N, C-alpha and C positions, 0 to 999 in steps of 0.2 A: 504493500500500500504506500503510495507516495506521501511524503511528509508535507504538511500544509502550514505548520507553525513552528516557530523557534522561540523558546522561552529562556530568558536569561536570569541568573543571579545578578546582583548588583555589585556589592563590595568585593573587590578582588577579581571580578570578571569583566564588567564594563568600566568600572571606575576604580582608580587607586585612591581609596579613602583613608588609608592607614594613618597618615600624618594628622589628619583632622580628628580622627577617633582618639588617637593618642593624646593630642592637645586637649581635648575635652576632658578625658579621664584624668590625665596628669594634673590639669588645672584644679580639679576638685580634690584630688589627693593632697596636693601641696596646700591648698586652702585649709584643709583639716589637719595639717601637720603630719601627713604620711608620705613616704617616699614614692615617687613616680617610677615609671618603667621606660626603658629604651623603646623607641618607636618600633624597632624590628620585633620586639617581644609580642607586640599586639597582633602579629600574624597568627599566633596560637591562642589568643584570647577571644577573638571575634568569631562570629558564625552561628551563634545560638540565641541571638537577641540581645537587647541592651541591658536587661536585668542580669542575665548571666555574665555579660561582659563586665559589669561593675563588680559582681561577686568575685570574678577571677582576678581583678586588679587590686582588690583590697587585700592588705596583709592578712594572712590566715588567722593570726591571733586577734586581730581587730574584728574580723567578720564573725568570729565565734562569740564575741561579746555584744553584738548589735542585735536589737530586736528587729523583726521583719519590717515594722513601720519605719525604723531608722534606715535600714537598707533601702527601702522604697523612696525615702526622702533623698538619699544620695543619688539614686538612679534618676529621679526627676531633676535634680540639680545638674547632673552631668548631661542629661538630654537637653535641658534648656540652654546650656552653654553650647552644646553641639549644634543645635538648631540655629543659633545666632552666628555660627561660624562654619556653615556647611561646606563652603568651597574656598576656604582660606588657602588650602594647598591641594585640594582634590582636583583631579583631571581624568578624562577618559584615557585608557591605555592607547598607545599609538596604534592606529589602524582600525580601532573600533568604530568610529563614525562611518568610515568608508565601508566597512563590512556590513553594518546595519543598512546603509542605503542600498548596497548591492542586493541584499536579501529582500528588502522591501520592493525593489524594482523588479525582482524576479517573481513577485506575487506571494512571497512568504509572509504570513501574519506574524507579527513580533509582539512578544509579551515580556514582562518583567515581574519577577517574584522574589522578594527579599524578606529576611527576618528583621530587617531594620523597621522601626515604626513607620506606619503608613504615611503619616504626614511628611516625614523627612524623605521617604522614598518618592512620594509624588513631587516634592519640590526639586529634588535632584534630577528626576526624569524630565521634568519640564524645562529645567535650566540647561541641561547638557544635551538632551535628545528631543527637542521640541518637534511635535508633529510626526514622529517616526514610529512610536510605539502604539500598538493597538489596544493594549490592556496593561495596567500597572497595579500591583498590589504589594503592600508591606504588611507588617504584623498588625492585627486588629483584635480588639477584645472579642473573646468567644471563638476565635479561630486558632487552632493549634499551630505552633511554629513548625517549620521544617525540622526534622525529616518526616513529620506526619504529612500524608499526601493530600489532606483536605484542601489546603489553600491552592495547591497545584491543580487539583481537580476542578475547583471553582474557576480558576483562570482559564483552564481548557474550555469550560462551558461558556465563559464570556467570549472566547475566541471562536466558538462553534466548531471545535475539533475534538476528536477522540484521542485518548492516550496514544493509540497506535499511529496517529497522524502528526505527532509532535516530537520534538527533541528538547531536552533541558540541558542548558549549558551552565557550568559552574566551576568553581576552583577548589572545592573542599569535599571531604568525605560526607559532610551533611548534605551537600547538593547531590552527590551520587546516590546516597541512600534515599533521598527524596524522590529522585527519578525512578529508582527501582521500586519503591513502595507504591508509586503512582502508575507503574506499568509504562513508563516513558523511556525512550532511548536516551542515554546520558552521554554528554560530551564534556570531558574535563579539559580545563585550560591551564597549561603549565606555567603561564606567566603570572598567575595569581598569588594569593597569600600563602598557599600551602605547598605547591609544587607537584611534580609529576608522580613522585613516589607515593604520596598519600592517595592520589587519585587512582593509581593502578591498584593499590591495596584495597581501595574501596570498590573496585569492580567497575571502573569507568568503561562505557561501551567503546570509546576511543578517546585519545588524548591529542590535543593540538598544541603547538608551541607559539603560533602567531595568529592574530586575528584574521590576517589575509587568507588563512587556510579555510576559514569557516564557510564562505559561500561555495567554494568548490566541493568541500566535504558534504555540505548539505545537498548540493545538486546531485552529487554522486550517490548519496544515500537514498535520495528520492527516487532514483531509477532502479534501485534493487527490489 
């Protein structure tokens, strides 16, 4: 069955957001008297939503002493800072805009699904990819985070395609698990936060190293 839709993760797949995520979390850490982390360490903190990100960056000894409402307040504080500085350093990976436009020109429907909060996901999509994405969704109350397949299934429905008619493109084991759970073919991107080894171990359907490979790979897969 030919593929009709290509759905992307956001952080580490379409956009290099690492420096701005690190800036937000480190600012809150320093504000409260805790040590921050090197930007590169955030590659292994992100991927499971903002609340889990904040839990991972807090010192273990501190996290154990905080009540859930206190952790929640820190998450809101970090999110507020991040929302106010969404693209201080963030940029699309080289070749991504061109790849998206080639896919769209070939008639492929384009979607975006992220564990980032929906408000920030929508702002980033509109800022960096105006008019090119057919459906965009971030995390929302009542919808389980990836790798639960519910959000991906909802996005497929919004695009009017079946799981067998779509591919999901991401940079982490969470993305590969999401695709597998949803019955969607997975494409891992080695340029992202986690690298090719994690993608291979997570069972990626295929792995690409440059955005320029995506249109050709998609075209070839659609003919199989």
